[in-house]
C-alpha beads as a LAMMPS data file, in Angstrom:
LAMMPS data file: protein, C-alpha beads

129 atoms
128 bonds

1 atom types
1 bond types

-500.0 500.0 xlo xhi
-500.0 500.0 ylo yhi
-500.0 500.0 zlo zhi

Masses

1 110.0

Atoms # bond

1 1 1 -0.071 -0.089 -0.078
2 1 1 1.390 3.440 -1.002
3 1 1 0.699 6.514 0.965
4 1 1 1.572 10.059 1.128
5 1 1 2.577 12.349 3.948
6 1 1 2.305 16.076 3.722
7 1 1 4.906 17.742 5.594
8 1 1 4.974 21.460 6.347
9 1 1 7.746 23.784 7.342
10 1 1 8.101 27.488 8.029
11 1 1 11.493 27.454 6.509
12 1 1 10.449 27.874 2.949
13 1 1 13.903 27.761 1.579
14 1 1 14.894 24.469 3.088
15 1 1 15.193 21.547 0.706
16 1 1 12.610 18.896 0.959
17 1 1 15.172 16.124 1.799
18 1 1 16.125 18.206 4.938
19 1 1 12.459 18.555 5.982
20 1 1 12.219 14.836 5.701
21 1 1 15.294 14.071 7.644
22 1 1 14.288 16.551 10.415
23 1 1 10.897 15.001 10.587
24 1 1 12.399 11.392 10.972
25 1 1 14.691 12.466 13.633
26 1 1 11.696 13.863 15.695
27 1 1 10.780 10.319 16.693
28 1 1 14.153 9.744 18.144
29 1 1 13.927 13.046 20.083
30 1 1 10.452 12.027 21.311
31 1 1 11.802 8.863 22.688
32 1 1 14.691 10.469 24.487
33 1 1 12.277 13.054 26.265
34 1 1 10.036 10.250 27.122
35 1 1 12.755 8.384 28.674
36 1 1 13.988 11.421 30.491
37 1 1 10.376 12.047 31.938
38 1 1 9.400 8.507 32.780
39 1 1 12.614 6.959 33.990
40 1 1 15.012 9.846 35.085
41 1 1 12.555 11.981 37.227
42 1 1 12.504 15.075 35.178
43 1 1 8.969 15.656 36.010
44 1 1 9.671 15.410 39.848
45 1 1 11.630 18.687 39.969
46 1 1 10.360 22.102 41.031
47 1 1 12.724 24.723 39.845
48 1 1 11.873 28.291 38.884
49 1 1 15.154 29.813 37.920
50 1 1 16.429 29.412 34.363
51 1 1 20.043 28.245 35.476
52 1 1 18.365 25.497 37.680
53 1 1 16.176 24.240 34.964
54 1 1 19.190 24.230 32.505
55 1 1 21.263 22.518 35.018
56 1 1 18.665 19.895 35.850
57 1 1 18.037 19.162 32.137
58 1 1 21.827 18.683 31.539
59 1 1 21.969 16.172 34.327
60 1 1 18.929 14.264 32.991
61 1 1 20.368 14.179 29.506
62 1 1 23.838 13.363 30.714
63 1 1 22.670 10.454 32.600
64 1 1 20.660 9.243 29.602
65 1 1 23.730 9.600 27.422
66 1 1 25.846 7.553 29.823
67 1 1 23.092 4.881 29.958
68 1 1 23.246 4.773 26.104
69 1 1 27.043 4.578 26.129
70 1 1 26.848 1.637 28.433
71 1 1 24.211 -0.163 26.242
72 1 1 26.520 0.403 23.313
73 1 1 29.516 -1.009 25.293
74 1 1 27.533 -4.020 26.411
75 1 1 26.323 -4.634 22.679
76 1 1 30.067 -4.346 21.691
77 1 1 29.279 -1.333 19.445
78 1 1 26.507 -3.373 17.570
79 1 1 24.604 -1.654 14.853
80 1 1 21.335 -3.267 15.867
81 1 1 21.286 -1.965 19.461
82 1 1 17.883 -2.137 21.122
83 1 1 18.141 0.558 23.912
84 1 1 15.414 0.761 26.678
85 1 1 16.162 2.851 29.713
86 1 1 13.448 0.939 31.528
87 1 1 15.272 -2.376 30.866
88 1 1 18.473 -0.863 32.048
89 1 1 16.822 0.073 35.353
90 1 1 15.184 -3.283 35.732
91 1 1 18.445 -5.097 35.129
92 1 1 20.299 -2.968 37.534
93 1 1 17.552 -3.622 40.224
94 1 1 17.761 -7.362 39.438
95 1 1 21.564 -7.112 40.079
96 1 1 21.132 -5.340 43.266
97 1 1 18.533 -7.716 44.464
98 1 1 20.789 -10.663 43.476
99 1 1 23.711 -9.261 45.294
100 1 1 21.726 -8.634 48.508
101 1 1 20.331 -12.296 48.471
102 1 1 23.712 -13.805 47.874
103 1 1 25.380 -11.729 50.523
104 1 1 22.806 -12.918 52.950
105 1 1 23.475 -16.408 51.938
106 1 1 27.289 -15.905 52.175
107 1 1 27.482 -16.612 48.486
108 1 1 28.692 -13.201 47.113
109 1 1 31.568 -14.514 45.185
110 1 1 29.084 -16.472 42.834
111 1 1 27.395 -13.290 41.594
112 1 1 29.596 -13.291 38.557
113 1 1 28.016 -16.650 37.550
114 1 1 24.619 -15.041 37.292
115 1 1 25.584 -13.162 33.991
116 1 1 26.924 -16.272 32.192
117 1 1 23.964 -18.505 32.575
118 1 1 22.025 -19.078 29.473
119 1 1 18.989 -17.388 30.785
120 1 1 20.487 -14.907 33.273
121 1 1 18.243 -14.000 36.189
122 1 1 19.480 -10.540 35.884
123 1 1 17.410 -10.210 32.745
124 1 1 14.248 -11.297 34.430
125 1 1 11.269 -9.082 33.313
126 1 1 13.060 -7.115 30.464
127 1 1 11.018 -6.204 27.550
128 1 1 13.433 -5.258 24.712
129 1 1 14.126 -7.900 22.159

Bonds

1 1 1 2
2 1 2 3
3 1 3 4
4 1 4 5
5 1 5 6
6 1 6 7
7 1 7 8
8 1 8 9
9 1 9 10
10 1 10 11
11 1 11 12
12 1 12 13
13 1 13 14
14 1 14 15
15 1 15 16
16 1 16 17
17 1 17 18
18 1 18 19
19 1 19 20
20 1 20 21
21 1 21 22
22 1 22 23
23 1 23 24
24 1 24 25
25 1 25 26
26 1 26 27
27 1 27 28
28 1 28 29
29 1 29 30
30 1 30 31
31 1 31 32
32 1 32 33
33 1 33 34
34 1 34 35
35 1 35 36
36 1 36 37
37 1 37 38
38 1 38 39
39 1 39 40
40 1 40 41
41 1 41 42
42 1 42 43
43 1 43 44
44 1 44 45
45 1 45 46
46 1 46 47
47 1 47 48
48 1 48 49
49 1 49 50
50 1 50 51
51 1 51 52
52 1 52 53
53 1 53 54
54 1 54 55
55 1 55 56
56 1 56 57
57 1 57 58
58 1 58 59
59 1 59 60
60 1 60 61
61 1 61 62
62 1 62 63
63 1 63 64
64 1 64 65
65 1 65 66
66 1 66 67
67 1 67 68
68 1 68 69
69 1 69 70
70 1 70 71
71 1 71 72
72 1 72 73
73 1 73 74
74 1 74 75
75 1 75 76
76 1 76 77
77 1 77 78
78 1 78 79
79 1 79 80
80 1 80 81
81 1 81 82
82 1 82 83
83 1 83 84
84 1 84 85
85 1 85 86
86 1 86 87
87 1 87 88
88 1 88 89
89 1 89 90
90 1 90 91
91 1 91 92
92 1 92 93
93 1 93 94
94 1 94 95
95 1 95 96
96 1 96 97
97 1 97 98
98 1 98 99
99 1 99 100
100 1 100 101
101 1 101 102
102 1 102 103
103 1 103 104
104 1 104 105
105 1 105 106
106 1 106 107
107 1 107 108
108 1 108 109
109 1 109 110
110 1 110 111
111 1 111 112
112 1 112 113
113 1 113 114
114 1 114 115
115 1 115 116
116 1 116 117
117 1 117 118
118 1 118 119
119 1 119 120
120 1 120 121
121 1 121 122
122 1 122 123
123 1 123 124
124 1 124 125
125 1 125 126
126 1 126 127
127 1 127 128
128 1 128 129
């Protein structure tokens, strides 16, 4: 099925291919802002000064970029990276819970084995494919 999209721009001199490229990048920007709002607490702040708001957003976006960098390192620079901040938080929580349980059982040295199991318990509840 063939469809058409009508895109508008106030930059009347901008070439059509640039308008299309900017529109496509909009989706990625929306995902970044959604992650920042839902998982990094950017909505839970009450700042009224411009420098405070800018500093807060800088920290939020720095955290998001560091998480993406960690995901790239874990994927060994893979081209087909599926990044989910929610999954990263869940995996970190699973790791913390596993460390607490193993330390209570005096088995802390066995934590490294969890990552190498075929179905790692640290990945329990992850949504990304």
